[in-house]
C-alpha positions as CSV (number, residue, x, y, z in Angstrom):
1,X,36.3,-6.6,-38.3
2,X,35.0,-5.4,-41.6
3,X,32.7,-2.5,-42.5
4,X,29.4,-4.2,-41.5
5,X,27.9,-4.3,-38.0
6,X,25.2,-6.8,-39.2
7,X,25.0,-9.1,-42.2
8,X,21.8,-11.2,-42.7
9,X,22.6,-13.5,-45.6
10,X,20.0,-15.4,-47.6
11,X,17.5,-15.5,-44.7
12,X,14.4,-17.5,-45.2
13,X,11.6,-17.7,-42.5
14,X,8.4,-19.7,-43.0
15,X,5.1,-19.8,-41.1
16,X,2.1,-22.0,-41.9
17,X,0.8,-21.0,-45.3
18,X,3.3,-18.2,-45.9
19,X,7.0,-17.5,-46.5
20,X,7.5,-14.4,-44.5
21,X,11.2,-13.9,-45.5
22,X,12.2,-15.4,-48.9
23,X,16.0,-15.5,-49.4
24,X,16.6,-11.9,-48.1
25,X,20.1,-10.4,-47.7
26,X,20.5,-7.2,-45.6
27,X,23.7,-5.5,-44.6
28,X,24.0,-2.8,-42.0
29,X,27.1,-0.6,-42.1
30,X,28.7,0.5,-38.9
31,X,27.6,4.0,-37.9
32,X,24.7,4.2,-40.4
33,X,21.0,4.5,-40.1
34,X,19.6,1.9,-42.5
35,X,15.9,2.1,-43.2
36,X,13.8,-1.0,-43.9
37,X,10.7,-0.3,-46.0
38,X,7.8,-2.4,-47.3
39,X,4.1,-2.9,-47.3
40,X,2.2,-4.2,-44.3
41,X,3.0,-7.9,-44.2
42,X,6.2,-7.6,-46.4
43,X,8.3,-9.3,-43.8
44,X,10.1,-6.4,-42.1
45,X,9.2,-7.1,-38.5
46,X,9.8,-10.8,-39.0
47,X,13.3,-10.2,-40.4
48,X,14.1,-8.0,-37.4
49,X,12.6,-10.6,-35.0
50,X,15.0,-13.1,-36.6
51,X,17.9,-10.8,-35.9
52,X,16.7,-10.2,-32.3
53,X,16.3,-14.0,-31.6
54,X,12.5,-14.0,-31.3
55,X,12.4,-16.3,-34.4
56,X,14.9,-18.7,-35.9
57,X,15.3,-18.7,-39.7
58,X,15.1,-22.0,-41.5
59,X,17.8,-20.9,-44.0
60,X,20.6,-18.4,-44.1
61,X,23.2,-17.0,-41.6
62,X,23.8,-13.9,-39.5
63,X,27.1,-12.2,-39.0
64,X,27.8,-9.6,-36.3
65,X,30.9,-7.5,-36.9
66,X,32.0,-10.0,-39.5
67,X,31.7,-13.1,-37.3
68,X,29.0,-15.8,-37.6
69,X,26.5,-15.6,-34.8
70,X,23.9,-18.0,-33.4
71,X,21.0,-16.0,-32.0
72,X,18.6,-18.4,-30.3
73,X,16.8,-15.8,-28.1
74,X,16.8,-12.1,-27.1
75,X,19.4,-12.8,-24.4
76,X,21.8,-13.9,-27.1
77,X,21.0,-10.8,-29.0
78,X,21.6,-8.5,-26.0
79,X,24.9,-10.3,-25.4
80,X,25.9,-9.4,-28.9
81,X,25.0,-5.7,-28.4
82,X,21.6,-5.9,-30.2
83,X,18.6,-4.0,-28.8
84,X,15.1,-3.7,-30.2
85,X,12.2,-1.3,-29.7
86,X,9.1,-3.3,-30.9
87,X,6.2,-1.9,-32.8
88,X,3.9,-3.1,-30.0
89,X,5.6,-2.4,-26.7
90,X,7.0,-5.2,-24.5
91,X,6.4,-3.5,-21.2
92,X,4.9,-4.8,-17.9
93,X,2.1,-2.4,-17.3
94,X,1.9,-2.8,-13.5
95,X,5.6,-2.2,-13.1
96,X,7.2,1.3,-12.8
97,X,9.2,2.9,-15.7
98,X,12.4,2.2,-13.8
99,X,11.6,-1.5,-13.1
100,X,10.7,-2.0,-16.8
101,X,14.0,-0.4,-18.0
102,X,16.2,-2.6,-15.8
103,X,14.2,-5.8,-16.0
104,X,16.6,-8.6,-16.7
105,X,19.6,-6.4,-16.3
106,X,19.3,-5.4,-12.7
107,X,22.5,-4.3,-10.9
108,X,23.1,-6.6,-8.0
109,X,25.8,-6.4,-5.3
110,X,26.2,-8.9,-2.5
111,X,22.8,-10.4,-3.4
112,X,21.0,-7.0,-3.1
113,X,19.4,-5.0,-5.8
114,X,21.2,-1.6,-6.3
115,X,18.2,0.3,-7.4
116,X,19.6,3.8,-6.6
117,X,22.5,3.0,-8.9
118,X,20.1,2.0,-11.7
119,X,18.0,5.1,-11.1
120,X,21.1,7.3,-11.5
121,X,22.1,5.7,-14.8
122,X,18.5,5.9,-16.1
123,X,18.2,9.6,-15.2
124,X,21.6,10.4,-16.8
125,X,20.6,8.6,-20.0
126,X,17.2,10.3,-20.1
127,X,18.7,13.7,-19.7
128,X,21.5,13.1,-22.2
129,X,19.2,11.9,-24.9
130,X,16.3,14.2,-24.0
131,X,14.1,11.3,-23.2
132,X,12.6,12.7,-20.0
133,X,10.6,10.1,-18.0
134,X,9.3,9.7,-14.5
135,X,11.1,6.6,-13.3
136,X,8.5,6.0,-10.5
137,X,5.4,6.3,-12.7
138,X,3.5,3.0,-13.4
139,X,3.6,2.2,-17.1
140,X,-0.2,1.7,-17.1
141,X,-0.6,5.4,-16.2
142,X,1.7,7.0,-18.7
143,X,1.1,8.1,-22.3
144,X,2.1,5.9,-25.3
145,X,4.8,8.5,-26.1
146,X,6.3,8.0,-22.7
147,X,6.1,4.2,-23.1
148,X,8.0,4.6,-26.3
149,X,10.7,6.6,-24.4
150,X,10.8,3.8,-21.8
151,X,11.5,1.2,-24.6
152,X,14.3,3.3,-26.0
153,X,15.9,3.7,-22.6
154,X,15.8,-0.1,-22.1
155,X,18.2,-0.4,-25.1
156,X,20.4,2.5,-24.0
157,X,20.6,1.1,-20.4
158,X,22.0,-2.1,-21.8
159,X,24.7,-0.3,-23.8
160,X,23.5,-1.9,-27.1
161,X,25.5,-0.8,-30.2
162,X,23.1,-2.2,-32.8
163,X,19.7,-0.7,-32.3
164,X,16.5,-1.9,-34.1
165,X,13.6,0.6,-34.2
166,X,10.4,-1.1,-35.4
167,X,7.9,1.6,-36.3
168,X,9.2,3.9,-33.5
169,X,7.2,7.0,-34.6
170,X,3.8,5.4,-35.0
171,X,2.6,6.5,-31.6
172,X,4.5,9.8,-31.2
173,X,3.4,13.4,-31.7
174,X,5.0,15.6,-34.3
175,X,7.3,17.2,-31.7
176,X,8.3,13.8,-30.3
177,X,9.1,12.5,-33.8
178,X,11.4,15.5,-34.5
179,X,13.1,14.8,-31.1
180,X,13.5,11.1,-31.9
181,X,15.1,11.9,-35.3
182,X,17.7,14.0,-33.5
183,X,18.3,11.3,-30.9
184,X,18.9,8.7,-33.7
185,X,21.4,11.0,-35.4
186,X,23.2,11.6,-32.1
187,X,23.3,7.8,-31.4
188,X,25.0,7.2,-34.8
189,X,27.5,10.0,-34.1
190,X,28.5,8.1,-31.0
191,X,29.2,4.9,-33.0
192,X,25.8,3.1,-32.8
193,X,24.3,1.4,-35.9
194,X,20.6,1.6,-36.4
195,X,18.0,-0.4,-38.4
196,X,14.9,1.7,-38.7
197,X,11.5,0.3,-39.9
198,X,9.1,3.0,-40.9
199,X,6.2,3.5,-43.3
200,X,6.7,7.3,-43.3
201,X,8.7,8.2,-46.4
202,X,9.5,11.7,-45.1
203,X,11.1,10.2,-42.0
204,X,13.2,7.8,-44.1
205,X,14.3,10.6,-46.4
206,X,15.3,12.8,-43.4
207,X,17.2,10.4,-41.2
208,X,18.4,7.3,-43.1
209,X,21.7,6.8,-45.1
210,X,20.5,3.8,-47.0
211,X,17.1,2.0,-47.5
212,X,16.3,-1.6,-48.2
213,X,12.9,-2.4,-49.7
214,X,11.0,-5.6,-49.3
215,X,7.8,-6.7,-51.1
216,X,5.7,-9.7,-50.2
217,X,8.6,-11.3,-48.4
218,X,11.2,-10.8,-51.1
219,X,14.1,-8.4,-51.4
220,X,13.5,-5.7,-54.0
221,X,16.7,-3.6,-53.6
222,X,18.9,-1.3,-51.5
223,X,19.4,2.4,-52.4
224,X,21.2,5.4,-51.1
225,X,18.5,7.6,-49.6
226,X,20.2,10.8,-50.9
227,X,20.0,9.5,-54.5
228,X,16.3,8.6,-54.5
229,X,12.9,10.2,-54.0
230,X,9.8,9.3,-52.0
231,X,7.9,8.5,-55.2
232,X,10.7,6.1,-56.3
233,X,10.7,4.4,-52.9
234,X,6.9,4.0,-52.8
235,X,6.9,2.5,-56.3
236,X,9.6,0.0,-55.2
237,X,7.5,-0.8,-52.2
238,X,4.1,-1.5,-53.8
239,X,5.0,-2.0,-57.4
240,X,3.0,0.9,-58.7
241,X,2.9,4.7,-58.5
242,X,1.2,6.1,-55.3
243,X,-0.8,9.3,-55.1
244,X,0.1,11.4,-52.1
245,X,-2.8,13.8,-52.6
246,X,-6.3,13.1,-51.2
247,X,-8.6,13.3,-54.2
248,X,-12.0,14.7,-53.1
249,X,-14.7,17.0,-54.3
250,X,-16.3,19.6,-52.0
251,X,-18.6,18.2,-49.3
252,X,-22.4,18.3,-49.6
253,X,-23.5,18.2,-45.9
254,X,-27.0,16.9,-45.1
255,X,-28.8,16.6,-41.8
256,X,-27.0,16.6,-38.4
257,X,-26.1,13.0,-37.4
258,X,-24.1,13.7,-34.2
259,X,-24.5,16.5,-31.9
260,X,-22.3,16.8,-28.8
261,X,-23.7,19.3,-26.3
262,X,-21.4,20.7,-23.6
263,X,-19.9,17.3,-23.0
264,X,-17.4,16.7,-20.2
265,X,-15.5,13.5,-19.4
266,X,-13.7,12.7,-16.2
267,X,-9.9,12.4,-16.2
268,X,-10.2,9.6,-13.6
269,X,-8.7,9.1,-10.1
270,X,-9.7,12.4,-8.7
271,X,-8.3,14.4,-11.6
272,X,-10.1,17.3,-13.2
273,X,-12.2,16.5,-16.2
274,X,-10.1,15.6,-19.2
275,X,-12.8,17.0,-21.5
276,X,-14.7,20.2,-20.4
277,X,-17.9,21.6,-22.0
278,X,-17.0,20.7,-25.6
279,X,-19.8,21.1,-28.2
280,X,-19.8,20.3,-31.9
281,X,-21.8,18.6,-34.6
282,X,-21.1,16.3,-37.5
283,X,-23.5,16.2,-40.5
284,X,-24.2,13.5,-43.0
285,X,-21.8,13.8,-45.9
286,X,-18.9,15.5,-44.2
287,X,-15.7,14.8,-42.3
288,X,-14.9,16.6,-39.1
289,X,-11.4,16.2,-37.7
290,X,-10.6,16.6,-34.0
291,X,-7.0,17.9,-34.0
292,X,-4.7,18.6,-31.1
293,X,-1.4,17.5,-29.6
294,X,-1.6,14.0,-28.1
295,X,-2.9,13.9,-24.5
296,X,-5.2,16.9,-24.7
297,X,-8.5,15.0,-24.2
298,X,-9.0,13.3,-27.6
299,X,-8.9,9.8,-26.1
300,X,-11.4,10.7,-23.3
301,X,-13.7,12.5,-25.8
302,X,-13.9,9.5,-28.0
303,X,-14.4,7.1,-25.1
304,X,-17.3,9.4,-23.9
305,X,-18.9,9.3,-27.4
306,X,-18.6,5.5,-27.8
307,X,-19.6,4.6,-24.2
308,X,-16.2,3.4,-23.0
309,X,-16.3,6.2,-20.4
310,X,-19.4,7.8,-18.8
311,X,-20.0,11.5,-19.3
312,X,-19.6,13.8,-16.3
313,X,-21.8,16.4,-18.0
314,X,-23.6,17.3,-21.3
315,X,-25.4,15.1,-23.7
316,X,-24.9,13.2,-27.0
317,X,-27.6,13.2,-29.7
318,X,-27.3,10.6,-32.5
319,X,-29.7,11.2,-35.4
320,X,-32.2,13.0,-33.1
321,X,-32.0,10.4,-30.2
322,X,-30.3,11.1,-26.9
323,X,-27.8,8.2,-26.4
324,X,-25.9,9.7,-23.4
325,X,-27.0,6.8,-21.2
326,X,-26.9,4.0,-23.8
327,X,-24.5,1.1,-23.5
328,X,-21.6,0.5,-25.9
329,X,-23.7,-2.3,-27.7
330,X,-26.7,0.0,-27.9
331,X,-24.7,2.8,-29.5
332,X,-23.2,0.4,-31.9
333,X,-26.6,-1.0,-33.0
334,X,-28.0,2.5,-33.3
335,X,-25.4,3.2,-36.0
336,X,-21.9,4.1,-34.5
337,X,-18.8,2.4,-35.9
338,X,-15.5,2.9,-34.1
339,X,-12.0,2.5,-35.4
340,X,-10.1,2.7,-32.1
341,X,-6.7,4.3,-31.5
342,X,-5.3,1.1,-30.0
343,X,-6.3,-1.9,-32.2
344,X,-4.9,-4.4,-29.7
345,X,-6.8,-3.1,-26.6
346,X,-10.1,-2.1,-28.2
347,X,-10.1,-3.2,-31.8
348,X,-9.4,-7.0,-31.8
349,X,-9.5,-10.1,-29.7
350,X,-5.9,-11.2,-30.6
351,X,-6.4,-14.9,-29.9
352,X,-9.5,-15.1,-32.0
353,X,-9.3,-15.9,-35.7
354,X,-9.5,-13.2,-38.3
355,X,-13.0,-14.4,-39.4
356,X,-14.3,-14.2,-35.8
357,X,-12.8,-10.7,-35.4
358,X,-14.6,-9.6,-38.6
359,X,-18.0,-10.4,-37.1
360,X,-17.4,-9.2,-33.6
361,X,-19.9,-6.4,-34.0
362,X,-22.5,-8.5,-35.9
363,X,-22.2,-12.1,-34.7
364,X,-25.6,-11.9,-32.9
365,X,-27.5,-10.9,-36.1
366,X,-29.7,-13.5,-37.7
367,X,-27.3,-13.6,-40.7
368,X,-24.6,-15.2,-38.5
369,X,-26.5,-16.8,-35.6
370,X,-29.3,-19.4,-35.9
371,X,-32.5,-19.7,-33.8
372,X,-30.8,-22.0,-31.3
373,X,-28.0,-19.5,-30.7
374,X,-25.5,-21.4,-32.8
375,X,-23.1,-19.5,-35.0
376,X,-23.4,-20.1,-38.7
377,X,-19.8,-20.9,-39.5
378,X,-20.2,-21.1,-43.3
379,X,-21.9,-17.7,-43.4
380,X,-19.2,-16.2,-41.2
381,X,-16.4,-17.7,-43.4
382,X,-18.0,-16.4,-46.6
383,X,-18.4,-12.9,-45.1
384,X,-14.8,-12.9,-43.9
385,X,-13.5,-14.0,-47.3
386,X,-15.5,-11.1,-48.9
387,X,-13.9,-8.5,-46.6
388,X,-10.5,-10.0,-47.0
389,X,-10.7,-9.6,-50.8
390,X,-12.2,-6.2,-50.7
391,X,-9.7,-4.7,-48.3
392,X,-6.7,-6.7,-49.3
393,X,-6.2,-8.2,-45.8
394,X,-3.1,-10.4,-45.9
395,X,-2.6,-13.3,-43.5
396,X,-0.9,-16.7,-43.7
397,X,-4.0,-18.8,-43.4
398,X,-6.7,-16.5,-44.6
399,X,-9.9,-16.3,-42.4
400,X,-8.6,-18.9,-39.9
401,X,-5.4,-17.0,-39.2
402,X,-5.0,-15.9,-35.6
403,X,-5.3,-12.1,-35.4
404,X,-2.2,-12.1,-33.2
405,X,-0.1,-13.6,-36.0
406,X,-0.9,-10.9,-38.5
407,X,1.2,-7.8,-39.2
408,X,0.0,-4.6,-37.5
409,X,-1.0,-3.0,-40.7
410,X,-3.2,-6.0,-41.7
411,X,-4.7,-6.0,-38.2
412,X,-5.6,-2.4,-38.9
413,X,-7.2,-3.2,-42.2
414,X,-9.3,-5.9,-40.6
415,X,-10.7,-3.4,-38.0
416,X,-11.4,-0.8,-40.8
417,X,-13.1,-3.4,-43.0
418,X,-15.3,-4.6,-40.1
419,X,-16.4,-1.1,-39.0
420,X,-17.0,0.4,-42.5
421,X,-18.9,-2.6,-43.8
422,X,-21.5,-2.3,-40.9
423,X,-23.0,0.6,-42.9
424,X,-23.0,3.0,-39.9
425,X,-24.6,6.5,-39.6
426,X,-21.5,7.8,-37.9
427,X,-18.0,6.5,-38.4
428,X,-15.5,7.4,-35.7
429,X,-12.0,6.9,-37.0
430,X,-9.2,7.5,-34.5
431,X,-5.7,7.5,-36.0
432,X,-6.9,5.2,-38.8
433,X,-3.6,5.2,-40.7
434,X,-1.3,4.6,-37.7
435,X,1.3,2.0,-38.5
436,X,0.2,1.3,-42.1
437,X,2.1,1.7,-45.4
438,X,1.6,4.4,-48.0
439,X,-0.5,2.1,-50.2
440,X,-2.8,1.4,-47.3
441,X,-2.9,5.0,-46.3
442,X,-4.0,5.9,-49.8
443,X,-6.8,3.2,-49.6
444,X,-8.0,4.3,-46.1
445,X,-8.2,8.0,-47.2
446,X,-10.0,7.0,-50.3
447,X,-12.5,4.9,-48.3
448,X,-13.2,7.7,-45.8
449,X,-14.0,10.1,-48.6
450,X,-16.1,7.4,-50.3
451,X,-18.1,6.9,-47.1
452,X,-18.5,10.7,-46.8
453,X,-19.9,10.9,-50.4
454,X,-22.3,8.0,-49.6
455,X,-23.8,10.3,-46.9
456,X,-22.1,9.0,-43.8
457,X,-21.0,11.3,-41.0
458,X,-17.3,10.9,-40.4
459,X,-15.5,12.0,-37.1
460,X,-11.8,11.7,-37.6
461,X,-9.2,12.1,-34.9
462,X,-5.6,12.5,-36.1
463,X,-2.2,13.5,-34.9
464,X,-0.8,13.6,-38.5
465,X,-0.8,17.2,-39.7
466,X,-0.8,16.1,-43.4
467,X,-3.9,14.1,-42.7
468,X,-5.5,16.9,-40.6
469,X,-5.0,19.3,-43.5
470,X,-5.9,17.0,-46.4
471,X,-8.8,14.7,-45.4
472,X,-11.5,16.6,-43.4
473,X,-13.9,19.3,-44.4
474,X,-13.8,21.0,-41.0
475,X,-11.3,20.9,-38.2
476,X,-12.0,21.3,-34.5
477,X,-8.9,22.0,-32.3
478,X,-8.9,21.0,-28.7
479,X,-6.3,21.9,-26.0
480,X,-6.3,20.6,-22.5
481,X,-9.8,19.3,-23.0
482,X,-11.4,22.5,-24.2
483,X,-12.4,23.6,-27.7
484,X,-10.1,26.3,-29.1
485,X,-12.0,26.8,-32.3
486,X,-13.3,25.4,-35.6
487,X,-11.5,25.9,-38.9
488,X,-11.8,25.4,-42.7
489,X,-8.7,23.4,-43.8
490,X,-8.7,25.4,-47.0
491,X,-8.4,28.7,-45.1
492,X,-5.9,28.0,-42.3
493,X,-2.2,27.3,-42.3
494,X,-0.3,24.6,-40.3
495,X,1.4,27.4,-38.4
496,X,-1.9,28.9,-37.4
497,X,-3.3,25.6,-36.3
498,X,-0.2,25.1,-34.2
499,X,-0.9,28.2,-32.2
500,X,-4.4,26.9,-31.3
501,X,-3.1,23.4,-30.7
502,X,-0.6,24.7,-28.1
503,X,-3.1,26.9,-26.4
504,X,-1.4,30.1,-27.5
505,X,-4.5,31.4,-29.2
506,X,-8.3,30.8,-28.8
507,X,-10.9,31.5,-31.5
508,X,-13.3,34.4,-30.7
509,X,-16.8,33.1,-30.0
510,X,-19.2,34.8,-32.4
């Protein structure tokens, strides 16, 4: 049988205008966690999609447990014991958690669906691996962390032995990430073999046995994780040394740009308000970070500020003007830019071209629309090419690439480029570094600080504790939709913040 669960030998996969995988060889040992590292667009997800049967390579071969395998679709992959958790979930939102887990592998006896049998197996798996889910909840109503657990249970339900995790921690809280690391180690102890794509070097160092690095579609090398460092891995990945420290001088705050006065936002469907009487301000030339454990009202707070949800109380003042009743378009024109948490739902029109996505917030301006209402395609193309160059947005066909065909990290760069280049008064950045590589993280942090120094007001929402401690000038902690206190990142510890983020402590009101 040999020592390898998977061998991908000399794999080449081409798309129009780009070679996504250029003669790559990857070998996964049985019973190991093998990390796959590379910049956004390096070809990691494409390589795993070839293994899972979503794409077919033009050249090369795949061996499973030493035997050559033809994997024409995901059904072939599942038959060979291969399962995959995708970076962007493959769930049917109007189905329940249970129905999503068993979809395509339903237990049937005598022509009848044995749902009780499936439920029992799912509950046993969720308890065994600490992946507690409500099997009857609709996917559209659960958190992204719970959706992630549902995806993992889909693999475990099918008894897959070769598990592919594509950016599995991108949408998880710190606590959920720690739990997932333990789950992955437990799976390996039971004889599973794991391929793990991540941009987070600390996770790779903690959980993987070996790491293969790709750069611009080519194989760079494979190293034993215990014999390398994060600095060496990042240099292999981007071809240069990366700074992990956010370089910034003290803030010089100016006038108040955003003032939120006792704002409340509904939790929806008869629930109590998800945000209750929260007040804060953001000044020109500073970064304020909203910190908290995921699901404590951050999403609803931002939706209230941007107009995606109505306020149930309070008011929003932007540069001296009450915008509480303004539409999303009006708030945007008045100077709010928004980098949303979910780039697919609220950041991009996936079936539009990259160039059209880059002018989504500005297409109606005279620069891009003529007197007769016709779009000025040349001006749009020139503008898109400018942003593509400035922000290093990589895609197979440049400005005419479909947004859907781009890697997640390059989709994120496109959203960030569009929102920053609008020259806003207030930049709202929600999880701006989610799913991007260390080189892009360095660029995004540098750009946020640059915008601060240019006099912009920055409202950052982050679940990454390193980001919470390093990037902002002030931190506002919320718990269950209420403000727990405001802190100077230079005078508070992670442990202290944790007490406020879990509701164990509330700052005294002076």
